[in-house]
N, C-alpha and C positions, 0 to 999 in steps of 0.2 A: 332485324324489324322496325318498320318505319311504324311512328306515334300520329296519333288521329291531332290536330289542331284545329281550335276554332278561327274562320278567316269568314271574311265578308264577300260574296260575291255580288260583281256588277255587271248586266248584262245592257246592251244598247237598250233605252225603250222600256226597260222594266224598272220594276224599285229594288235597293239594294236587298240582301236575305243574307241571314248567318246561315253558316254552314260547319260540319265537322269534317274535317277531309285527311286521308293521308299525308304524310307529307312526304310526296316523292315526287320527282320531276314527270316523271309520269302522268302523275294526277294531274300538278300542274298546268302541263304540255297539253293535254287533252280538254280540259278545263276553259283555256284559253284558245283553243286550235291550231296552233303550231309553236314553234321553239320560242322559249319565254325570254322576254328583257324586263328586268328590274330598276324599278323606279321607286324613290326613295319621297313618300308624302308629306311627314315631317318625322323629326325623332327617328325612333326606334320602328315607325310604319311604314312599310313600303307595299307594292305591287308591284302581280306579273301582266303582263302584256302579249301579245303575238308581235315580238318583235316585225313582223312582215305583213301587218294587219292592213297596214295602209297602202302596199301592194298589191294586198289581195281584195281590196276595198271592200272593206268590213264597215259595219255602221258605224257612226260616229256614235260615242257614249256621252261623253262630258269634256268639259277643258281642263287644263292642267299647265298652268304654267304659260300660256297665252298657246300651247298646243292642245288641239284637236285626239283626244284620246278613243281609237275607234278598238270596237271588238271587245270582248269579255275582259274584262279586271277580277282579279283575283287579289285581296289585302289581305295580309298578314305582320303579323311583329317578326323581329329583327334582333336575335340571341346575342349575348355576347363575342359569339366564337363563330356568328353569321352564318347561324343556322336559320331556318323559319319555323318561329314559335306561334302559338297562338295570341290571340289578341285580349288585350285586357278591358275590361268594361267600357274604362273611361274611353279606349280609343277605338271600340266599339262605335259609342254616344258619339264622340266626335267625326268620325267618320260619316255616322248618318246624318251628321247636320251637316258635314262640308259637301258632300255628294247631291243632293237637290240642287244647292246652290251653283254647282257647280254646273251642274245639268241644264240651269235657269239659264247661265250664260252662254252655252252651246245655239239654244234656242234662240237668243236673242242676237247673237255674233251672226248665227244662218239667215237669221232674219234681216240684219245689216246689211250683209254680203250681196242679199237678193236687191236690194235698194237702188 
């Protein structure tokens, strides 16, 4: 039986939101709309995105390490055995600070490319 975990879901053009979701492959795939690819945000915080999001022309979401993340991203904690676990209060706080900044970088980056 799967367990529910606390995550942050960030969809393009929308504010990040907290959610309780079933920690299953199908749930993560349904949320991102495809096969998942994992990315380490920092420490024990990761996020999943659709690994084919760019090929599917999904909408830009935010910048990360100089790359444009497209489509929905789901943030979660990583346990010692590599399993997905709930985010802590501090991790949620940090993500909610980081995401608007990274989103603004995306807007600024897009404006520069148009010039």
